[in-house]
C-alpha positions as CSV (number, residue, x, y, z in Angstrom):
1,M,18.9,7.2,5.8
2,F,15.4,6.5,6.7
3,E,15.6,2.7,7.2
4,R,15.3,3.5,11.0
5,Y,12.2,5.6,10.8
6,N,8.8,3.9,11.3
7,E,6.1,4.4,8.4
8,K,4.5,7.3,9.6
9,A,7.7,9.0,10.2
10,R,8.9,8.1,6.5
11,R,5.4,9.5,5.4
12,V,6.2,12.9,7.1
13,I,9.4,13.2,5.0
14,F,7.3,12.3,1.8
15,F,4.9,15.0,2.7
16,A,7.7,17.5,3.3
17,R,9.1,16.9,0.0
18,Y,5.7,17.2,-1.5
19,E,5.0,20.5,0.2
20,A,8.4,21.7,-0.9
21,S,7.7,20.8,-4.5
22,Q,4.0,22.4,-4.4
23,Y,5.9,25.7,-3.2
24,G,8.6,25.8,-5.8
25,S,11.3,25.4,-2.9
26,R,14.6,24.1,-3.8
27,Q,15.3,22.6,-0.4
28,I,13.0,20.8,2.1
29,E,12.9,23.5,4.9
30,T,11.7,23.2,8.4
31,E,8.5,24.3,7.6
32,H,7.7,21.7,5.2
33,I,8.7,19.2,7.8
34,L,6.3,20.8,9.9
35,L,3.3,20.8,7.3
36,G,4.4,17.0,6.7
37,V,3.9,16.3,10.5
38,M,0.5,17.8,10.5
39,R,-0.5,16.1,7.6
40,E,0.6,12.5,8.8
41,G,0.2,12.9,12.5
42,N,-3.0,15.2,12.7
43,S,-4.6,13.1,15.4
44,L,-1.4,12.6,17.6
45,M,-0.6,16.1,17.1
46,R,-4.0,17.3,18.5
47,Q,-3.2,14.9,21.5
48,L,0.2,16.3,21.9
49,L,-0.2,20.0,21.3
50,G,-3.9,20.5,22.0
51,A,-6.8,21.9,19.8
52,S,-5.6,25.3,19.7
53,V,-2.7,24.2,17.2
54,D,-4.7,24.2,13.8
55,G,-3.2,23.0,10.7
56,K,-4.9,25.6,8.7
57,E,-3.8,28.4,10.5
58,I,-0.1,27.1,10.4
59,R,-0.1,26.6,6.9
60,A,-1.2,30.3,6.7
61,E,1.4,31.3,9.0
62,I,4.1,29.6,6.7
63,E,2.6,31.1,3.6
64,K,3.3,34.5,5.0
65,V,7.1,33.7,5.0
66,I,7.5,31.1,2.3
67,T,8.5,32.6,-1.3
68,Q,6.0,30.8,-3.8
69,G,8.2,29.5,-6.6
70,V,7.4,27.4,-9.7
71,T,5.8,24.0,-8.8
72,F,7.6,21.0,-9.8
73,P,7.1,17.3,-10.1
74,T,7.3,15.5,-6.9
75,S,9.6,12.8,-8.6
76,T,12.5,15.9,-8.4
77,E,15.3,15.5,-6.1
78,V,14.9,17.8,-3.2
79,P,17.9,18.1,-1.0
80,L,17.4,19.0,2.8
81,S,18.1,22.3,4.1
82,E,20.9,22.5,6.8
83,E,18.2,23.4,9.6
84,S,16.0,20.4,8.4
85,K,19.3,18.1,8.5
86,E,19.6,19.4,12.3
87,V,15.7,18.3,12.9
88,L,16.3,14.8,11.7
89,Q,19.5,14.4,13.7
90,F,17.6,15.5,16.7
91,A,15.0,13.2,16.0
92,F,17.3,10.3,15.9
93,E,19.0,11.4,19.2
94,E,15.6,11.5,20.9
95,A,14.9,8.1,19.6
96,K,17.9,6.6,21.2
97,G,17.5,4.2,24.0
98,P,17.3,0.5,24.8
99,G,17.4,-1.7,21.7
100,T,17.5,-0.1,18.2
101,P,16.4,3.4,17.8
102,V,13.2,4.0,15.7
103,V,12.3,7.4,14.8
104,T,8.8,8.4,15.2
105,V,6.6,11.4,14.1
106,E,6.8,12.4,18.1
107,H,10.7,12.2,17.7
108,I,10.4,14.6,14.4
109,L,8.4,17.1,16.3
110,I,10.8,17.6,19.0
111,G,13.5,17.7,16.7
112,M,12.0,20.8,15.2
113,L,11.6,22.4,18.6
114,R,15.4,21.9,19.0
115,V,16.3,23.8,16.2
116,D,16.1,27.2,17.6
117,G,15.2,30.2,15.4
118,S,13.7,27.9,12.5
119,V,10.6,28.9,11.0
120,A,8.8,25.6,12.4
121,A,10.0,26.1,15.8
122,R,9.0,29.9,15.9
123,I,5.4,29.1,14.7
124,L,5.0,26.3,17.2
125,N,6.6,28.3,20.2
126,E,4.2,31.2,19.1
127,R,1.5,28.8,20.0
128,G,2.8,27.9,23.3
129,V,4.5,24.8,22.2
130,Q,7.7,24.5,24.3
131,L,10.3,21.7,23.9
132,E,10.5,20.2,27.5
133,K,6.6,20.2,27.8
134,I,6.4,18.3,24.5
135,R,9.4,16.0,25.6
136,G,7.5,15.3,28.7
137,R,4.4,14.3,27.2
138,V,6.0,12.3,24.6
139,A,7.9,10.2,27.4
140,T,4.7,9.7,29.3
141,L,2.8,8.6,26.4
142,S,2.8,4.8,27.0
143,N,1.9,1.8,24.7
144,S,-1.5,1.7,26.2
145,A,-2.1,5.3,25.4
146,H,-1.0,4.5,21.8
147,V,-3.5,1.6,21.6
148,D,-6.1,3.5,23.1
149,L,-5.7,6.5,20.6
150,E,-5.8,3.9,17.5
151,L,-8.8,2.4,19.0
152,R,-10.7,5.6,19.3
153,I,-9.4,6.5,15.8
154,T,-10.9,3.3,14.5
155,G,-14.0,3.9,16.4
156,E,-14.6,7.2,14.9
157,A,-14.1,5.7,11.3
158,V,-16.7,3.1,12.3
159,D,-19.1,5.3,13.2
160,E,-18.7,7.1,10.0
161,L,-19.0,4.0,8.0
162,N,-22.2,3.5,9.8
163,R,-23.6,6.8,9.3
164,F,-22.7,6.6,5.4
165,L,-24.8,3.2,5.3
166,A,-27.5,4.6,7.0
167,H,-27.5,7.6,4.4
168,L,-27.7,5.0,1.7
169,K,-30.7,3.3,3.3
170,S,-32.9,6.4,3.9
171,D,-34.8,8.5,1.4
172,D,-32.6,11.7,1.8
173,L,-30.0,11.1,-1.0
174,V,-29.0,14.9,-1.2
175,G,-25.2,14.4,-2.1
176,S,-24.2,17.0,0.5
177,V,-25.3,14.6,3.4
178,I,-23.0,12.0,2.1
179,P,-19.6,12.6,3.2
180,F,-17.1,12.2,0.1
181,A,-13.9,13.2,-0.1
182,S,-12.9,16.3,-2.4
183,N,-11.0,13.7,-4.8
184,A,-13.5,10.9,-4.3
185,Q,-13.7,7.9,-6.8
186,I,-16.8,5.7,-7.6
187,V,-16.6,2.9,-9.8
188,D,-20.2,1.1,-10.3
189,S,-21.3,-2.5,-11.1
190,D,-20.8,-2.1,-15.0
191,G,-17.3,-0.4,-14.3
192,Q,-18.1,3.1,-14.9
193,R,-16.3,5.7,-13.0
194,W,-17.1,9.0,-11.3
195,T,-14.4,11.3,-10.1
196,G,-14.6,14.1,-7.8
197,R,-17.5,15.1,-5.0
198,K,-19.1,17.5,-7.4
199,D,-19.7,15.1,-10.0
200,I,-20.7,12.3,-7.5
201,E,-23.0,14.5,-5.7
202,Q,-25.0,15.6,-8.9
203,E,-25.0,11.7,-9.5
204,S,-26.0,10.6,-6.0
205,A,-29.6,10.0,-6.1
206,R,-29.2,8.1,-9.3
207,L,-26.3,6.2,-7.8
208,F,-27.8,5.3,-4.6
209,V,-31.7,5.2,-4.9
210,A,-31.7,1.5,-5.2
211,Y,-30.2,1.4,-1.6
212,A,-33.4,3.2,-0.4
213,K,-36.0,1.9,-2.6
214,R,-35.4,-2.0,-2.5
215,N,-35.5,-4.8,-0.2
216,I,-31.8,-4.6,0.5
217,I,-29.7,-5.8,3.5
218,P,-26.1,-4.8,4.2
219,H,-23.7,-7.0,6.2
220,L,-20.3,-5.8,7.2
221,E,-17.8,-8.4,6.3
222,S,-14.4,-6.6,7.2
223,F,-13.2,-3.5,8.3
224,D,-9.1,-3.1,8.5
225,A,-6.5,-0.2,8.6
226,G,-5.2,0.6,5.1
227,P,-2.4,2.7,3.9
228,G,-1.9,5.9,5.8
229,H,-4.7,7.3,7.8
230,S,-7.3,4.9,6.0
231,F,-9.7,2.2,6.4
232,V,-10.8,-0.4,4.1
233,A,-14.4,-1.7,4.4
234,S,-16.1,-4.7,2.7
235,V,-20.1,-4.5,2.8
236,L,-22.0,-7.3,1.2
237,W,-25.4,-6.1,0.3
238,E,-28.1,-8.9,-0.1
239,N,-31.3,-8.5,-1.9
240,V,-34.4,-9.8,-0.2
241,S,-38.0,-10.4,-1.2
242,A,-40.8,-8.3,0.2
243,E,-41.7,-11.3,2.5
244,G,-37.8,-11.0,3.7
245,R,-36.7,-14.3,2.0
246,P,-33.0,-14.1,0.5
247,S,-32.9,-13.8,-3.4
248,N,-30.0,-15.2,-5.6
249,S,-28.4,-11.5,-6.2
250,A,-25.9,-9.7,-4.0
251,H,-23.1,-7.4,-4.7
252,R,-20.1,-6.4,-2.6
253,M,-19.1,-2.8,-1.9
254,T,-15.5,-2.1,-1.2
255,I,-15.3,1.3,0.7
256,I,-12.0,3.4,1.4
257,L,-12.4,5.9,4.2
258,T,-9.9,8.6,4.8
259,Q,-9.4,11.8,6.7
260,E,-10.2,15.4,5.3
261,D,-10.2,18.6,7.1
262,D,-10.5,16.3,10.6
263,K,-13.7,14.4,9.4
264,W,-13.5,10.9,8.1
265,V,-15.0,10.8,4.6
266,V,-15.5,8.2,1.7
267,F,-12.3,8.4,-0.8
268,F,-13.2,5.2,-2.8
269,L,-16.4,3.0,-3.4
270,Q,-16.5,0.3,-6.0
271,V,-19.4,-2.1,-6.5
272,T,-19.0,-5.6,-7.6
273,P,-21.7,-8.2,-8.5
274,V,-21.2,-11.4,-6.5
275,A,-23.2,-14.8,-5.9
276,A,-25.6,-14.1,-2.7
277,P,-24.8,-16.6,0.3
278,G,-25.9,-20.1,-0.5
279,Q,-25.9,-19.4,-4.4
280,A,-22.2,-19.6,-5.2
281,D,-22.4,-23.6,-5.8
282,S,-25.7,-23.6,-7.3
């Protein structure tokens, strides 16, 4: 059914199923799809809908009308409600054009607005989101605009990575200034793992003191888009002597950045010892 959906649109459906399971709903309703859209297309939604459409407010509004049931595993098959089937049918109609239609997050958003009387449409309408206005914005969103948006998002993530590395090099190692995700994980060079922001913040001074106290230089090796809204960075840290000469020790830090509450945070960090440049063959 979803073979003509792009990756982000498929993830919207996955997140909608997840939301249904967390609320104990036996059908995927339009409100679950709306929550899925807000999860997957947060940056795009801000561009299309404006800053006034806040994800937390939308969730709070949905929770006023949703009946909380017993949470069940996400592996459980959950059918679409009739209104949700209409949303996806309308999304497919909106995607039709030259060539093979590909359904995007934008098309799903329009599909929700076309189902009059649904919870999703009502919540969006009450916030000034109107069908024709959004359809017009989507129609004028050129390929270059998409590229510009992706470049901006990438730039924001790079900026946060640079701030993170600067924190490590500073004397201020208080955990709260280092932006970790609530479910962050760290694996040190000995294979020891820490999970959760609280534990990591408690151990931050010990985990990162080496970066502030030693002569150690970071080299960004790569920075690439990862799954979902994430970026994967590889940073090589090279130890140098007090005189600035390279030593024979180095390690690679793999960092995954993701968004949480509209901010870029460190979700995963792993440290791996490696041979310093020029030492691999010695």
